[in-house]
C-alpha positions, 0 to 999 in steps of 0.5 A: 566129229573132230572135223565138225569141231575144226569147222566150228573153230575156223568159223568162230575164229575168223568171223563174227558168225555166231557159233557154239563154244568148243574146247580147242584141243590139238585133235580138233585143230587139225583140220581148221585150215580146211574149213577156212575158205568157208568163211570166204564163202559166207563173206561173199554170200553176204556181200552178194546179197547186199549188192543185189539188195542195193542195186536191184531192189533199192536202186542205190547208186554205185557210190553208196553201194560200194561204201557199204559193200566195202564194210561188209568184209570187215563186219563179217570177219570182225576186222581180224585180217585188217588188224594183221595188215595194220600191224604188218605195215607198222612192223615193215616200215619200222626198218628195224631188225627181225626181232624188233619187227616181231615185237611190233607185231605183238604190240597192240597199239597202232603206229602212224604207218598203220593209220596211213596204210589203212587210209591208203588201202581203203581209198584204193579199195573203194575206188576199185569197188566203185568202178566195178559196181559202175560197170555192173550197173551197165549190165541187164538186171538178169545178167548181174548175178554172176558179177555179184558172186565174183568177190566170193571167188576172191574171198574163197581162193585167197583163204585157200592160199592163206591156209596153205601158207600156214601149214607149209611156210616156216613159222616165225614164232613158236607161239601164236595163232599161225604157229598153233594152227600150223603145228596142229595141222595134218599138213598133207591132208590140209594142203590137199583140201586147200588145193581142192578149194582152188580147183573148185573155184576154177571149176566154178568159173568154167561152169559159169562160162558154159552157162553163158557168163562171158569171161568167167573161166578166164576170170577164175584163171586170172584170179588164181594167177593174181593170188599166186603172184601175191603168194610168192611175194608174201613168202619172200617178204615173210621169210626175209623180214620175219623169218617165217609167217605169223597170224598178222602176216597171214592177215596182211596177205589176205587184205593184199589179195582181196584188193589185188583180186578185185582190181584184176576183176575190174580190169577184165570187166573194163577191158570187155573180157567178162560180163553178164550172160 
C-alpha cells in the first residue's frame, strides 16, 4: 500500500496530473523516486498524442507543432523543473561562495541570468525540436509513430538518472525537497528500480529495432550515453559549487538532459542513422 502512496506522491509532486491528496509520511515517501519516471512516461504520451494530432490529423506545419510541443513538458510538469533550472542559473552566475549560492537557490525572485538563460534555452529547444519535426514530416505517415515516441524515451531515462542522483549523491542541505526524498528513500531498492527503468528503455529500443524501426536500438544506447555524460557533469558541478544536490539542481539536470537528449536524437536522424519502419 505504501508503494501506491509513493506513486501518488511522485505524480502529484512532479506533475499537474490530478491525483488524490495523501499525507506525506516517511514510509510513504520511501519509494517516490521509483515512480518518478512514470511522470516522464505520461509527459511523453501527451506529447506524442499532440504530435500525431498536429502532423497527421490537422496537418499543421513543423513550426506550429514545435511551438506547442515545446510547451507540453512545461504544462504537464507545471514548470517545476524549469524553476530549478532558472534558480540554478542565477546561483551559478552569481560567482559567490557556496553559502551565497545556496541562498540564491532559496530566493523566490528571478534574476537577470535566469531570464537570459531561459530565453537561450527555449530558443535552442525550439530550434532543435523544429528540426526534428521537419525530419519527421519527410517520413511516411505510418512510419512516424516510433519517432513520436522518441521524446518519451528521453523523459523516462532522464528521470531515472535524476532519481538516482537524489538517492545516491550527497545532499547540499539537510532540509528541502531533495533531502526529504533522499533521506526517506530505501536507497538500495530505489537505485535498483531506477536502473531497471534505464534497462527498460534500452530493451524498448531493441524491441522497436526488431520490429523494423531503423536505428531504435542505437538511439536508446546513444540517449543513455548522453544522459550519463550530463549526469557526470551534474555530479561534479553540484558537489564542487554547492556541496551536493538540491531539488533545484535536480530540476536543472532534467532540463539540460531534455535538451541534450532531443539534440542527440535529431543528430542521429539527420545523419540517416534512424528513421521510420
